[in-house]
N, C-alpha and C positions, 0 to 999 in steps of 0.2 A: 972724767970716767967714761969709757966707751961701753955702751950696753950692747951685748950680743943678743939681738932679738931672737934669732933662730934657736940658739941654745936655751934661752929663757923659755921659749914656747915649748920646746921639747920636754922640759922638766915639768912645766905647769899643765900641759894638755891632759896627761893621764889623771891628774887631780881634778881638773874640770869635768872630765868624762865620768870619773867615779862619783862626783857629786850629782851629776845628772842621772846616773843609774840609780843612785840611792833615792832621789826624788821620784823617779819613774816607778821604782819598787813600791813606794808608799802610795802613789796615786792611781796606778793601774790596777783595777779590780779584776776584770774578767781574765786577763792574761795570767793572773795568779791562781785561778780556780779551775781552769780548763787544762787539758793535756798539752803540755809544752815539752814533750820528750823528743822533739824532732828538730833540734836547733844547735847542732854542733859545728858544722863545717861552713866556711865562708862560701857565699853564693852571690848571684846577681839576679836582677829582675828577669822573670820569665822562666827561671828554673822550676822544676817540679819535685815534690817530695812524695814518695810512696808510703802510704800508711796501711799496714796489714790489718784486716778485719777477720777475727777468728770465726770459724763455722761451728755450728752446734754439733755436739756429739751425744751419743746415747750409750747407756751401759748394757752389758749382756751378762747372762749367767755364766759362771765358770764351770766347765766340764773337763776334768783332767783327762788327758789323752796323749798318746804317743805322737799325734800330729797336731801341731799348734794351729789355732784358727787363723784365718786370713785377717790381717789388720784392717781396722775400720777405715773406710774411705772418708776423707775430709777434703773439703774444697774451700780453703780460706781465700777470701777475696782481698782486693786492695782498693784504696781510694787515693786518688792523686790530689795533692794540694799544690796549687800554683802560687809561686812567690810573686804575686802581682800587685802588692801594696808597697810602694816605695815613696816615702814622704819625708820632707825636711822642714825644719823650723830655723829661721835665721835670727841672730841677735848680735849686738855689739857690746863690748866690754871695755871699760876705761882702764887706763894703766893702774889706777888706784885699786880697782876691783881685782885685777890680776894679782897684785901684791897681796890682797886679802885672801884670795884663793890659796896662794902659796903658803901663807902664814897661818891661816885659821882653817882647821879641818872641817868645821861646821858651816863655813861661809858659802852660801849659794846666792849669787847675784840675782836680782829680781828678774832681769830679762831672761836669764838662763832658766829660772824657775817657770816663767811663762812659756818658754820654748818646750820644756819638758811636759808641761801641762797640755799644750796643744797636741803634741805627739801622743801623750797618754790618752787623751780624749778620742783621737782618731783610731788608735788601736782598740780601745774599749768598744767604740761604736762598730768597728768592723766585725767584732765577735758577735755583738748583739744582732747585727743585721743578718746573721745566719739562721735566725729563728724560723724562716718561712717554711722549712721542712719539718718543723716540730708539730706533730699531729696530736699528741696527748694534750688534753684540755681540762682545766679545772677553773672554778670561779665563774663570775658573771660579767659579761662585757659591760663596760661603762659604770661598774660598781667597784669602788675601792676595796680590795681584799682586806679582811680582818676588821671591817667597820663595826661588826657586832659580835663576831665569834671567830673561832680558829678553824672553821670548817674548810676554808681554802687550803690550809696546810695539810689537814688530814685527808682531804680529797686528792691533793697533789701526791701525797704519799701513796694513797690507794692506787692511783693511775700508774705510778712508777712500779709498784709491786705487780700490778697486772701485766705490765709490759716487760716483766722479768728483769728489771733493773737491779743490779747489785745493791745491797743495803748499805755498803760502805761508800765513802767518798762522795756523798751527796751534798749539793750546794743549793741554796735558794738566793736569788738576786731580786731585790725589791726596789721600786722607785721610792721617792721620798714620801709620797702620800700613803703608800702601803706600809712603809716602816713606821710612820707616825701613828697610823691606826693600830698596828700590831702592838706597839709599845704602850698603848693606852689600855690594853687588855691585861688582866691578871696573869694569864698564861705566858705573857711576853714581857711584862714590865720589869722583870728582874733578869732579862736575858743577858745584859751586860756582865752579870756575875757568873755566867756560864761559859765554859770553854776550857781550853788546855792551859798548860802552864806557861806557854810562850807569851811574849808581849803582844798587846793588842795593836792592831794597825788601823789606819784610817779606812773607814767603810766596813769594818768587820763588826758584827753585832754579837754573835755568840752561836750557840747550838741549841736547837729545839726541834722536836718531832723527827729526829734523824737527819736534819739538815744543818750544815754550817750556813748561817744567815749573813748576808751582806747587803748593803744599800749602795746604789750606783746611780748617778745622774745621767748615765748614757742609756738607760732602759728606753726602748723604742715603742712606738705606737703603730699598730697595724690598722690601716684604713681598708675596710672591707669593700669588695666590689659587688656587682650583681644588684638587680632590682627585679621586682615582679614576684611570681610564684613559681620557682623552678621545680620541674618534675623530671623524673627519669624518662628518657625517650628510647625505648627498646622493644622490638618485637619479641615477645616472650619474656625473658629476663636475663640479667647478668649473673653468671655463675660466680661463686666465690673464686677469687684469684685474679679477677679483672683489674687492670691498673689504669683504665680510662673509661669514662662514662659520657654518653651523649645526653645533653640536657636541653629541654625546651621550657617554654613558659616564662622566659626572660622578657623584660620590657625594653624595647628599643635596642640600642647597641651596647648597653651596659652589661658586660659579662663578668664572670668571676676574675679575680686577680690572683697571682701566685701568692701563697701564704694564707688564703682564706681557709677557714675551718668549716667543714660541712659534715652533716650526718644524714643517713637515709632512714626512712620509716621502716621499722621492722627489726632494727637492732641498734645498740647504743654506741658502737664504735665511732669515734670521730676521725676525720680524714683531713689531710692538708692538700690543698690544690697545688700541684707541682708544675703545671704548665699553663700558659695563657690559653684561653679558649680559642678554638678555631671554628668559625661559622660555617654551617652547611645546611642549606634549605631551611633557615629559620631556627635550626638547632645549633648547639655549641658542644664541642668535645673538650672535656677537661681531663687532665691527668691527675691522679690521686695517689697518695701514699698514706698508709700502707695499701697493698692490694686489698680488694674487697674481702672482708672477713666472713661474709655470709652472702647468699644470693639476694639480689635486689630485683623486684618486679617492675615492669613497665608502669609508668605513671606514679611510681612511689614518690612521695613528697620528700623534698630535700630541704633541710633546715640549715641556714647559714648563720654563723655566729657574727654578731655585729662588730663594728670597729672596737678595738680594745688595746689597752696598755699591755705589753708583753713582759710581765714579770715571769721569771723562769725558775723552775726546779729541775735539777739535772745531776747526773753523774759526771765526774770529771772527764770521762772518756767519750761523752756525747760530742764534744767539740774538740778539734785539734788545731793548735796554733803552732805554726812552724815559723820561728823567728831566727833568721840567719844573720851572722855578723857580716857586714860588707867588707870588702877588701880594704885594708888600711895599714899603713906603716908610718912610723914617726919620721922617717927621712923625707916624706912628702911625695908629691906627684911629679916632680921635675919642672913644675911651672911656678914654683915659689910658694905653694901651699904646704901646710903641715897637716898630716892626716894620721889619726889613730882610731882604732876600733877596740871595743871592750864588751865582754859579756858578764852579766851579773851572775856569780856562782850560785846564788840562792834561788833566783827565779828563772834564769835562762834568758832574760830580756837582754837584747843587744842594741847598742848604739854606736854610731860612728861620729867623730868630731873632725871637722875640717876647718882650718884657720887660714885665711887668706888676707894679704895686705892690699888695701884699696888706697884711694887718695887720702892720705892723712888720717886713716882710720883702719881698724882691723875688724873683719867680719868673721863671725863664728857661726857655723852651720852644723846642727845636729840632724842626722838622718837615720832612718830605720827601714829595714826590709822585712816583710813578713807575708805569710799566707795563712788563711784560716778557712775552716770548713766544718759544717755539721756532718760528722761521719757516721754517727749511730743515733738516728732520731728516736729510736725506741728507748733511749736512756734519758729522755727529756720530756718535760711537760710545761705547757703554758699555764700561768696563773693569771687569768684575765683580770684586768682592772679598768 
């Protein structure tokens, strides 16, 4: 019997890719809970996606008249997301495993599972790494949230409310320590019984305090910079609206790092350091976000939050993930490889599978292309641990 390898692969590859997408759907936490509405057309690395950001509007009293009022000006902005993440994971599959894929809908070869896991971890981490611009802050650095009470959840909710975050579509992502501490509390220990009518998926805990709770092993840790006793260095003061501040009182060359959380004596707003310090005459200039919410005087003390685990509370629109399907067609690339792309209709996650014959073996390569960005930092808060 002659085996037509090309025809066999053409029929099996969509099944392999569908299994991979199903596994990715189950394992990828952050891509399922952020805004993934920008993922329809095929693209290549380096392309950009424009994400519109609405502007605030006000209401006005209605006064009937024969002359209609001028429409209210609005200035919606946009944020560009670069598709700069292109990663692959390679594996091999035996002839026996190929037969199992073709015959058994639930069969996922171990190496393919590992490949999907590797890609899932990379996608997850890329979303978490966008935390640096999140300036909302709750909890205490180096103290596991929910160790004794639920104040971190209520404080995070308060911060989001103050930042005018919509009450719907809020999520909370915890590391394993915070999850374990939360589930030991009476307010959380029945959380697995809470939620919608849909089936539970890996990493989903339930809903409490207005958040859908998840646990994720990709939660990152921010290592704070700076040392000494930082003070504002300004003749007179900084007026509200300033987006950079000159700081002195630092020890040696150790300055702030992007992602540090600082606050200024005189008001309680927390700020994220958005640009690396530039030295000038012993002083350092740092960019901050948001812009100063109140005036800050010369020599005002600056409090720096210590290194902390960055658990997150956020609205789905705080982060945008653009995951585009790479070009692919089952007829191959003209060099003997078979290529197929597929997008999961439920999550929008996209993968491409390329199969190429090597010396006495067949290589399978799963790759994905995506871009991610924190587009609305006011819709997120750190829950420090």
